[in-house]
C-alpha positions as CSV (number, residue, x, y, z in Angstrom):
1,X,-23.5,24.4,5.3
2,X,-21.1,23.9,2.3
3,X,-17.4,24.1,2.5
4,X,-14.9,25.1,-0.3
5,X,-12.4,22.3,-1.1
6,X,-8.9,23.2,-2.5
7,X,-6.2,20.8,-3.5
8,X,-2.6,21.2,-2.9
9,X,-0.8,20.6,-6.3
10,X,0.7,17.3,-5.0
11,X,-2.7,16.1,-3.8
12,X,-4.3,16.9,-7.2
13,X,-1.5,15.0,-9.0
14,X,-2.0,12.0,-6.6
15,X,-5.8,12.1,-7.3
16,X,-5.3,12.2,-11.0
17,X,-3.0,9.2,-10.9
18,X,-5.5,7.0,-9.1
19,X,-7.4,4.4,-11.2
20,X,-11.0,5.4,-12.1
21,X,-12.6,3.2,-9.3
22,X,-10.4,4.8,-6.7
23,X,-11.0,8.3,-8.1
24,X,-14.8,7.7,-7.8
25,X,-14.4,6.5,-4.2
26,X,-12.2,9.4,-3.2
27,X,-14.3,12.0,-5.0
28,X,-17.4,10.8,-3.0
29,X,-15.5,11.3,0.3
30,X,-14.4,14.8,-0.9
31,X,-18.0,15.6,-1.7
32,X,-18.8,14.5,1.9
33,X,-16.2,16.9,3.2
34,X,-17.6,19.7,1.1
35,X,-21.1,19.0,2.6
36,X,-19.7,19.1,6.1
37,X,-19.8,15.4,6.9
38,X,-16.8,14.9,9.2
39,X,-18.2,11.9,11.1
40,X,-15.6,9.2,11.7
41,X,-12.7,11.4,10.6
42,X,-9.7,11.2,12.9
43,X,-7.5,14.0,14.2
44,X,-3.8,13.3,13.5
45,X,-1.1,13.6,16.1
46,X,2.6,14.4,16.1
47,X,4.0,16.3,13.2
48,X,0.5,16.2,11.5
49,X,-1.3,17.7,14.5
50,X,-4.1,20.0,13.4
51,X,-4.9,17.9,10.3
52,X,-7.5,15.2,9.9
53,X,-7.8,11.9,8.0
54,X,-10.8,10.7,6.1
55,X,-10.9,7.1,5.0
56,X,-11.9,6.1,1.4
57,X,-11.4,2.4,1.2
58,X,-7.7,1.7,1.1
59,X,-7.0,5.4,0.5
60,X,-6.6,8.2,3.0
61,X,-7.4,11.8,2.4
62,X,-5.4,14.1,4.7
63,X,-6.9,17.5,5.1
64,X,-6.8,20.7,7.1
65,X,-9.9,22.8,8.0
66,X,-9.0,26.4,7.9
67,X,-11.1,28.3,10.5
68,X,-13.6,31.0,9.6
69,X,-12.8,30.7,5.8
70,X,-14.5,27.3,5.8
71,X,-11.9,26.1,3.5
72,X,-10.8,22.4,3.4
73,X,-7.3,22.1,1.9
74,X,-6.7,18.5,0.7
75,X,-3.0,17.9,1.5
76,X,-2.5,14.3,0.5
77,X,-4.3,11.4,-1.1
78,X,-2.4,8.2,-0.8
79,X,-2.7,4.5,0.0
80,X,-2.9,4.0,3.8
81,X,0.6,2.3,3.9
82,X,2.2,5.4,2.4
83,X,0.2,8.3,3.8
84,X,1.9,8.7,7.2
């Protein structure tokens, strides 16, 4: 099963500002999401309830799975110290 990945404008901007090595690492994790590999992803709590976190080295991809549309909206890509 393949999912569609959409970037929020802020997430796209954050991705494009990463160095090439980090972009490669994050892009691989986004391809994993697109392929339906959600193993090890953590559900967030509090004000981020309903969203999930995927780890990509020191970077975190915060995303939302949108029901029957099978759409994964990437909300944020940031260093783990800044993401929450």
